[in-house]
N, C-alpha and C positions, 0 to 999 in steps of 0.2 A: 746105450751103456757098452763099453768094451773093458776087457781086462786082459792086463799083460803080467806074466809070470816070468820071473827067473830065480835063481837058487837063492837069491838073499830078500828079494821084496816081490810084493804083488801091488800093482798099479792099476786104479780104475779111474777110466776117463767116462764122464758123465754124458757126454754128448759127443757125436759124431757126425759133423755136419760136411757137407760137400765143399770142395774149392770152388770159387768163383773162377770159371773158365771164360774170359770175356766175349771171345769170338762166337765159340758155340753158343753161349747163353743170349747174345743179342741176335743172332741168326733165329734161333728157337722162339726168341721174343717177338722178332718181326713177323715171323710165319704165324705165332699164336694170334697177334693183334690183326692180321689179315682174316683170319678164320672167325674172330668175334666180329668184325665189322660186316662179314658176309651173314653169319647167323643173325644178327640185331637187324640187319637191311631185310631179310627174308621173313623174319618173325613179326617184327613191329609194322612192316608196311600193310600186312594182310589187314589188321582191323586197328588202324593208328588214328582212325577219328571217332572210335567207339567210347562212350562213357559207361558201357555197362561193366561193373566191377567183375561179372562171371567171365566175360570176354576177355578183359585185362589179366585176370589171374590165369586163365588157360594159356595165353599168350605167354606169359612167365613160365608156365609149366612146360611148354613145348619148347622154350627157350633153353629152359634147365636141362631136358633131356638131350637137346643138341649139344650144348656146351660140354657136359659132362661125358657124353658118350664119343665126342670128338677125341682122334688119337693124338693130335697136335696139342690140343687144349688140356687133355688129361696130362700128358707127358711134361708141358709146362708147369701147370699146378703143383705136380708131385716135386718136380725139380725145387720150384720156388720154397715149397715147404722144408726142403732139406738144405737150403742156402743161408747163408749168415747176412741176413739182409741188413742187419745192424752194424755190420762190419765197416771199417773204413774203406775197405777195398770194394764192396759194392757200392756204398755212398759215392766214392769218387768215380765209379764207373758210369753210374747215371748221370752225375754232375757233368761230367765230360760232354755227355749229349745235351747238356743244359736244359734239363727237363726233370725238374724239382718235382712236378705234379706226379710225373709216372714213378719217382721214387716213393712219394708219400702213399700211393695206391698200392706198389708192390709190398711194401711193409706190412700193408694190412693183409691182402692176398695170401702171405705166407702161412695164415691161419685159417686159410677157406675150410679147413676140415672141420673146424668149431663155430664157422660163423653160419648164419642163416641164409639159406639159398638166396633167398630175396636180395640180400645185402652183397652176396657175391656178385650177383648178376649186375647189379648196379655198378659195383667198382669194376667190373670187366666191360662194362659199357663206356664208362668213364675213361678208363685207360684206353679204349680204342680211340675215343676223341683225343685224349691228351698227346697221345704218340704222335699225332701229327700237327696238333695245335693246342699247346699248353694252356692258352687263356680258354680255348673253346671248351675244355672241361668243367669250367666254372660255368656256363652258359647252356646246359643241357635242356634247361627250359621247361615250359609247361608239358609239353608233349611227352616227354618221358616221366614227369611228374607222377602222373595217374597211374603208370605201370609200376612204380618202383615204391609207392607210398604204402607202406607196411600197415596191416590192421590187426593182426593176432600177435602183439608183442609179447604175450605171457604163453604163447604155445608151448606146451612141453612135448616130450617124446612120446610120452602115451596116448596124445590127443587128435593126432592127425589121421585123417580117415580116406583122404582122396586127394587128388592133384590140386584141387583149390587151396587146401591148407598145407600142402606138401610144401611149397615155396617159404613158410614162415618157421620151417624145421631148421635145425642145424643139418648141415650135409651129412656128417657122421651118422645121426639119427635117422634121416632119410634113408640113407644106404642100408644100415642095418635092418629097419624096418622093411625094406624092399618096395617102397612106394615110390621110387624114381625110375628104376629101370624094369622093363616088363621082361618076359621070356626069353625074348629075341635078344636082349642084351645081358643075359646071364653072367657070360665071361667078363664083361666090364664090371658087373657089381663085385663078382669074384677079385677082379685085379684091385680093386679099391679096398676092399675088406683086407686083402694081404697087405697093401700099401699100409693101413692104419697100424697092422701088428708090427710092421717093420719099423714105423715111425716111433712106436711106443719104446723101440730099443735104442734109436739113434737119434732122434728128437723128440722126446716126450711132449716138450715145450708146445709144438705145434699140434697136437692133440688134445692137450689138457693144459692150456695156458691160464694161468692167475692173471695175466694180464698181456694184451696183444701190443702193448708199448715198451715191454722190457724183455730182456733175453738172457737166461743164466748161463754159466758154465762152472764146471768144476772138475778137479784132479785130486784123488787121494791116492796116496802109497803109504804102504805098511810094510812091517816085516813079517816074516811067515808066521810068528807066534802072534802078531797084532798086539804086543807089547809096546810098539812105538808106530804112532800114527802121523803123517804129515799131510795137510789138505790144503789146496788152493780153491778159492771159489770167487766169482766175479759176477757183477750184473751191470747189465748195459742197458741204458733207457734211450727211449726214442721219442722226440717231440717234434711236433709240427707248430710252426709259428706263422699266423696270418696277421697282417696290418691292414686295415679297411676301415673307410669312413661309412656312415650311414649304414652300420651293419643289419639294421631292422628294416631297411628299405625293401620293399617288395622285390626290387630289381638285384638285390644281393644274395646270393646264392651259399655263402659260405656256411651258415647253422643249417639250411635246409637240407644240404646235400648229407651232412652228418647224421640228421636225425630222420630224415624222409624214409630210408630203408627200414628204420626201427619203428615207425609208424606214431612214435610219440617222443616228447622231449620232457624228461624230469628236470626240474629247474629249482635251485635253491637260490631264493631270492632275498636280498637285503630289504627288510621292511620299509625302510626309508622310499624305495624305489616303488612301492605301491602306495604312497603317501602323497596326496595332492599338495601339502604345504611345501613337499621338498621337490618334487619332479613333475608337477602338472607343467605342461608347457605346450607351444603350439606346433602341431604336426599337420603336413600336408597329407590329407586323407586319401587321396589319389595315389600317391607314392609310399605314403607311410615313413616318409622321412622328417626328421625334426627340421624347424625352422629356426635358425640362428638369428641373432640380432644383425642386421644389415642386407638379410637375406629377401628377395622379392617375396612379396604378401601374395598368398596363393588363395584363390576365389573359395575352394573348398578346403576350408580349414577348421580343425577342431583343436582341443586342448585335452591331452592325454598324460596319464602317468606313463613312466618307462614300463609297467608291468603291463598296461591297457596295450602300448603299441606292440609290445612283446607277442601279446596273445592274438592280435590282429596278424602280424606276421607269421606266425606259424600255422594260422586258420588259413590264410591265402596260399601256404604251401602243403594244405593238406595234412598237417601234423598235429596230433592232440597234445595239449599242455597239461601237465602235472606239476602245480606251481607251489613249493614249500616256501611259506616266507619266514624268515627267522631275523631276531634282532641283531645287528650289526656293531652295537655298542662294546668297549673293551671291556667292559664289566661282565659282558655275556661270554667271555672266551675262556670256556672251561669245559671238562669233561661231561658235565650233564647236558650242555648243548650239543655236544657230539653225539651222546647217547641218545637224545631226542631225534635228530637227522637219522641215525642209524634204524632207529625205530620205524621212522615213516618211510626211508626207503625199503626196508622189509615187507612192509604192508603193501607197497607198491609193486612188489616182486622185481624189483631191480637186479637183474643180473651183474655179475662180477665185471664182464667185460662192457657192459652199457656205459656210455659216457654221460655222464651228469653234468649238466651245464650250470655254473655258479656263477651268478651275478650280483657284484656289490663291491665292498671294500675288504681291507685286508683281514678283518675279523672272521667275514663270512668266507673268503678264500681259506684262512686258517683251518676253521672248524669244520667247513663241509669239505674240504680236501683232506683231511686228517680221517673223516668218516668214510670218504670214498677210498681211503687205503686200507681202510680196515676190512 
């Protein structure tokens, strides 16, 4: 927040974002991607065949230390937190490079301070692939799945005791608790702590976001006596839309890549999709794809509801399902239904920035969407 004074008025600007300098940003972007690729290659190739959870968690811990200690990457992340990533200039800069996947990832990485370390590492790994192969970012595959599948989704700032748990802390909590950097990197920790304080002044939304999908701005002008006040406020929303067939097929990574770093998927489901009368249908059990009329019949075929198909999909990708079934009839579109969803989300410890998967028709989308907005 900055304040400007003259003899007649006082002006308060609530955000002081950096301007997008195209050449310098793209140069740092490219340098950072090269560093990510190098770190991922070094860390993941050491034990990439191991199925031991301890080995996998230690690999992520070593990767976290390497990433956040790297001067180029720390400079890149700190700059990204200060950039107007939801602005038209930033969107056009990345769209000119014909890489919308990178744009999608960067808009999330802006909030790295408030993301779990596991999620940030997954996004950085995906970014390193998308930078040179946009389609390849959707095909990170099973090799990385085991490393990035989160397990401690309800980890809070007070419960982490070592490197195994550390990757499921938010970055700001790990730094403040001093569980990420050792004594040899005390200067780097101090650098991040100073950055957190500065961000609270120039871009508080990067540290305390109510949502990582929107950004607010504002300016207030008042007379010296404050008897007259004029204010301008704005909110910019960001959406990412993907159109895909067989979204519950095992080979489709769209949903898995969202929920894998979180370790779970909280789902609000229309009860008709759990009812054999409505949605029981043929599914290829080898691929988890629905078999439509006219499709070639498969030898390993079963009849599943949408809920059963969805649970098989997330199990395949190592993600726990928490399914809340709700009636999607028009008569159920009331505030009581919204309150029931809110109560269950609270019992599950759903974080404000945790994406809830809503599956069903218009009524479910309305009441569950309203509950999530609250």
